[in-house]
Every structure is written in structure tokens, then in C-alpha cells.
N, C-alpha and C positions, 0 to 999 in steps of 0.2 A: 825740174826747175830748181832752179839754185833761187833761194829768199835769203835775205839778211838786213842786214844794215848798209843800208846806202851812202849817209851822211851822218854827221856825230858835232851836234855843238851843245856848249859849256857856259855856262855864267854864275858868277860869284861875285857876293855883295863887293861893294868898293873899302871896306872899313873890315878892319878884323881887329885883336887884340894878342899878345902874347902870351902864350901860354906860358913861360918862366913869370912874368909879370901876374897873371894870374894867379900862380903858385904861390908868391912871394905875399900878392894879397889876402890871400885864403890861410896863411901860415903854416905853407906845406911845403917839404922837399921838393925842387923842383924837377929832383930825377925822377918824385912819384908821377909825375905827368909826361914830360919827354920820354922817358925809356920806359917806366911801366906799364903808362897808357898808351905811348909811341903818341904823341901829337905834340907840335912847332907852335900854330899860329890856329885860328877860330876865326870865322868869318864871322860878322855880325851885321843883320838887317838893317835899314832905316823903317821907323815906325811906318813907313809908305809904304814897304817893302811885303809883297809876301807872298802863298804859293801859287797866286796869279801871275803875279808883275814877274816873278823869277822865272817863270815857265814861259812870259812871253820874252823875255830878255834873251833865255836859252833859242828859243826857236827863231828868234828872228833872225841869230846868225847866220842860219843855213837855208832859210824857206826862198826859195826864187816864184816868180809866178808862176811858172812850170809846175813845179812842184804845187802849186796850190791848185791848180787845173784837174791835179792827178789825183789829188788824196781823195781819198772814199771814206777813210775810216781814221779817227783820232782818238785817241784814248788818254786820259793825263793817269797818273800811278803816283797818289799822295795820303800822309795820312797827314795834313796840315790847311785841310780842307776848309774852306771862309764860309761855307753855307752845308747846311743839314740835308737840303733838299735839292738848289741846284750845282750841278758839276763845276770843275774849276775849267773843264773843259768848254760849259756855255759861256762861262765870261771869257774865253780867252778867244771864241769866235770871230767877233768884231776887232777885236786889240791885231789879232795876226791878219784879218783881210782874209777869212776864208771863204768860200764859196757856203750854200746854204746847203746843197746836196752833198751831205756827209754823217754819217753815222760818226756821235760822239758820245762818251762818257767817262765816268771816272773811277777808278779801282781801290778798293782801299782793304788791304790786311797789312798793315804794319808796312815794313821793309821790301816788302814780297811784291806789292802792286805793279812797280814797273815792268817786272817779269810776266807777270799773268798776261798784263798789257805787251807785251811783245811776243807772247805764245800765239795770243786773238791777233794777234795783226800777223803772225805767219800762214794764219789759215785764211785768211781775208785774202791775203795776194795770193795763196795757195786755187782760190776758187776767182780771182780775179786781178790775172795778172798784169793786165794793163792798167792797173790801181796803184795807188803807193798807202801807205798810213803812217802817221805821226802818233808818235809815242814820248809822251814827257815826264819825265821823272823831278819832282819838283816839293821840297819841301823845307823846314825852319825847325830844326830839334830844339825842343828848350826843355829843360828840365828845373831850372829856379836857381836865383842869386845862392851862394852861398850851400850848394848842395851836393851830395855825392856825383851827379850826373852832368856838375856844370862844365867839368873838364871834353863831355864829350858832346856837347851841342856844336851847331854848323848851322850852314844856308846855302841853297844854290839850288840850281838845276842842269839837266843834263837833257836835251832833246834828241830824238832820232829817226830819221825817216826811213822806214822797211820799204823794200821795193825787191823785184825780181831782178838777178844780176847785179849784187850787192859790188861796191865799191872796196868797202872796210872790211865787213866780216859776213861772212856765210856762215848760216846753222845747216849744223849736221841734221837735225832733227832727230837727234840723239837725247833723250831728257827721261830721268828717273826725280819722281817727287811725292812727298808725303802731308801728310795734313794732323796734327795731333793738340788736342783741346790743351792749352799749356798756360798755366798764369805768372809768364816769365815777364811779362809789359804788359800795361793797356793803359789807356788815355778817356776817363770816363767825359760824357760827351758836356758833363759841367765843367770842366777842368779844361786851362788853357796849356797846361804841362803834365807832361807824364808822369807814371807809377813804373817801377821797375824793381824787380829782384834780383841788382846787378850781379852776385855771385852764380845765380840759379840760372839765368840765362846763357852765361857764358858757358854753363855744363849742358845746358840744354842745345845751346850753337852746335857746339863740336861733337855733342852726339847725330844728330841730325847730319852735320858731315860726313863721320865715320858710319854713318847706315845707308846715307845715300849713295857714297863711296862704296860703299861694299856691293851692291844693288845695280848702280850702273855696270860694274864689272860686272857679274855675273850674265846680267841681262845682253851686254854687248861683247861681250870676253876681250873686255880691257885689261888695260894694265897701264902703269905711270909712263911706260916706255912711249905711250902713244903720243903722251900730250907733252911739249917743251914747258907751257906755263899753266898754273892753274890760279885765278883770280876768285877773288871772297865779294863778300858783302863785308864792308867793313866802315862801322859807324864810329869803330877806333881802332887803329893799325893793330894794336897788341891781338884784337881779338881775331883777327884772320890769322897770326901767327900761333895763337895757340889750337888752330884748326890744322894748319900747316904741319906744323909740330908731328901730330898723330901719323905721319908718313915716313918721321927719323926711325930708318931701322927695318922698316917694312920693305921698303923700296931700294934699291940699289943707291952707295953712297953718293956717285958722280950725279946721279936724277934729282936726289934732294938737294945736293948740290945747287945745279940748274935751278932750279923749283926757286928754290931761296932767295938766287941772285935776280931771280925774274919777278920776284914776288916783293922787293928792294923797291924797283923802278916800278909797281904798280902801287905803289902806296904814297910814291913821291907828293903827290897834289893834295892825296887825303892831307896828308899830314901838314897841309900848308891852309884846309881849308876846314876841316873837320868833317861832322856828321851829315851825310845828306838822309838819309832815311834810305828813299827808294834809290836814289840816285849813286849811293855809296860806292855799290856794285860797277856801276857805270863812268862811275868816276874813275874807278881802278883801271879799267878798260881803258878809259883816255889817257889814263897815264901811263899805261903801258903801251900805246900804240906813240905816244910822243917822243919815252924816253927809252926805247928799248925793243920794241917790237921787228920783224922781220914777214917777208912775204912768206906766207904759204905755212906759217906756223899753226897748229895744234893748239884749240887749248880748251880748258875745263874754266868753268864758270860755278860758283857756287851761290846761287841768292839763297836767303834767308830773313822772315819777315816771323816777329814775335805772335806769340801765341796759337798755334805756329804755324806756318808752310815754309816749305821748303823744297829747293829743286835746283838741281844738279844738270849741266846741259851743254855741250861740247860745238866748236863751231870753227873754222880756220880764218885768220887772215888773210884777206885776199892779195893778188898780186897789184901795185900800183897804187897802196892805201894810202901814202904818204903826199899823193899827190891830190887827196881830198881834205884832208886838215892839216887846215893853216896853224901849224905849230908855233909861228911866233907871234901871233895874236893873241893864242891861248897861254905861250910864254909870258908875255906882255902883261894879260889881263892881272894875271896874278903875280906879277912883280911888280907891278906900278900901284898897289891898292895904298893905305891909307893906314898906319896904327893909332888908332886910337885908345886914351887911357882907361883904365878899368873902371875910374869914377865915372868917365862917359858912357862908357859901355852899360855900366847900371844904370843911369839918367834913360837912355835909349832905350832900354830893357822894359824898363816901368811905363813907358808912354803907351798908353791904353786909349785909343782912337773911340768917340761914344757918337750916338747915332745924333745927327747934327753937325759933328764934324765937318770943317771945310780944307783943306792942305793948300798954303799956297804954294802954284806950282814955281814962284822964285826961290822954293825954298829946297825945290828939289833935283837932287844931280842923278837919274836915274832917266831911260826915255818912257821906260812903263813905268805908274804909279797910282795908288789908291788917292784920287780927287776929293774923295769925301764920302757919308755916308746920311741917307734919306730916308726916313720912315724905315730906318733899321736894316737898307739895302744898300751894299758896296758895291761903291761906283768908279770907273777906272779913265786914265785918260793916257793918251801920247803925249809924249811931248817933243813936239817940232824943232 
């Protein structure tokens, strides 16, 4: 039975900052950000947007009543959860008008959570072929104003419907994975921003890729020639470049040139959005599907979550995938955003709602939004 991604949807906040302007405000050479980090723009969520509302907005783009009737599993991968007990999926159940007879939960393992969700969804569909699964990657990457990680912030969500006979991407059910207890990145429960050892994290990321690629080749008797594209977890686009470069000189020159060309097509959206944490790999997938993918392509996908868990798995782009993806709508959403000043971004960043807060719907510019906090419970509404 063929199982994979039948639909994929994306949402990004409507505001962004220009990375060159951020560099100038921080008295940094812009090339360090645009070339050294590989970013152009960074999405900025409004204070009434969070992991719940971003996820709802992404899923809303692809869900139909028929999907809702067939969904039996709902998983949210995030490291930006709004509650230490209640799952993001539970918050979303009524916002997305899902039926009650669904198994729902949240997965947390840094940026790996959504991949864990996809693998669980594969197993669920394999045992329940008449059902579908909804997997959403949703995050707000925050490091703090005027910190080294500020340039690698971002926000957004990617929603995927998993089913048999998928129309977008078929999973080969070939994967290798590994876990190590690594202190490269963490966010204690008391902190709203992450802590990271940036250079060390890069080293671990590359080591995970090279180790998993060696394991994949051995386990499945594979070579780089088996794939036309390799997609990477890209919290910032130069990070994936570092892993890809380990293949230079170890694969034929024309293959490396092809992989590099396709990688550039996969990072176009990330350069314009920034870090999606759990969604970064899947934003890269969407970017490639829109900008360069061909039917029947074999692709290899590298998922990494600091702390650390990594997985390398393969898939095949399906015939007719273009008819399922609304390329024009996705490109319009990215193109029609509003650039805000660094000063306005800093003001937005520092807004923190406290218990008793109530958000005026007239000031809201999104369909799904945080409407208030009562007895420390976050409440959400849909703007009709």
C-alpha cells in the first residue's frame, strides 16, 4: 500500500522584517546575515498569534469536510507549545471543527517533532487504510533581541494530510535514525527564549547527517545516484549547505551540481520566512515542490532536532502533484506580506499578554487568534 502526503498547506504571518535592515540596526555587516547565514527576510508574528493560531491557519487552507470525516489521527509537532499539559492539538480541535473520534496529541523533540508525527501517521494509515492523518508543524523561533540567534528567528506552520494513495509524496518506508544526549540547544520551562551553542550545534548537525547517510547507504545499498534531490532541515539556509558540502568530492561532480541546484530551489521560501523549527524541513519540501520538482523524482530528506534526534528517509514525488498544490496562492501569500520597521518589530516582540488580558477583535488581522487569557487559560476565536 502506498502511503504519504496527500495535501500540504502553509501559513506565514503577514509581517516581516528585512534582514539587511536588521543587520544595519545591529551594526553588523549585512553580508554576514544575507551570505554568511543565508537569510533575506524574517517573519514576525503578531502578539495574538502563537503555535495554535499558526497551525490552524495552515490546516485551514487544505482541510475539507470529507477530510474531517476521515481523519482518525491528529498530531502536532512543536517546540512552541502554549501549555505544559494540554496539547496544541486539543486546542485546535474546535478551531478546525474536527470530530471527536480522533486520537490527538503533541510531540516535542526540538525540530524533529513533525517528522516523528509523520512516521506515526504512516503506521496509523498502514493499520487503518480507510482513514487519514493530520500532521502539523508549527513554531515561533525566538532567541531575543540583539542576541546572536536573532537573525535565525521566524514563524509559521506547515500542515500535511497523510493517506493511502497520496497525491503529493509517497514515502518509501526506508529510513535510518539516531538519538544522542547532546547539549547543543535547549529551552528550560522557565524561559520563553532558547539557549544554544551555535557552532557546536552546527557540528552536531553535520555529524548526524554524515553518520545517517553512511547508515542509509549500508542498510539499503544506496548511492547518491539514487536521488535527484536532498532536502534538509534548514533553520537558516547556510546550515543545510554545510551538510550538503560533505558530499562534494565524494559523489560524481555532475551529481553534486544537480543536488546543489535543487537545494537552492528548496531554500527560496526559507530565505524569505526564517526559522520554522519543526516546519523547516517541510517548508523546504514545499519550496522545492513549487520551484523545481518533477514527477517521479526520488528524494532524500534529513530531519534534525537538537538535543538530539535525527532521521534520514526517502520518498518519491507523485505524478500530478502540481494539481494538488496551489502554487499561485502560496507565492501570493509570500509576496503580499508587509514589511515593518525594526523599531516596530522590537515593540511587537516585547508584548506579553498576562492573565485577564482581552484582545480586541477589531485589531486582529488573522482568521484565527488568541482572544484572551482567563484564569491563566488561553482562549481562541475564529474571526468570521
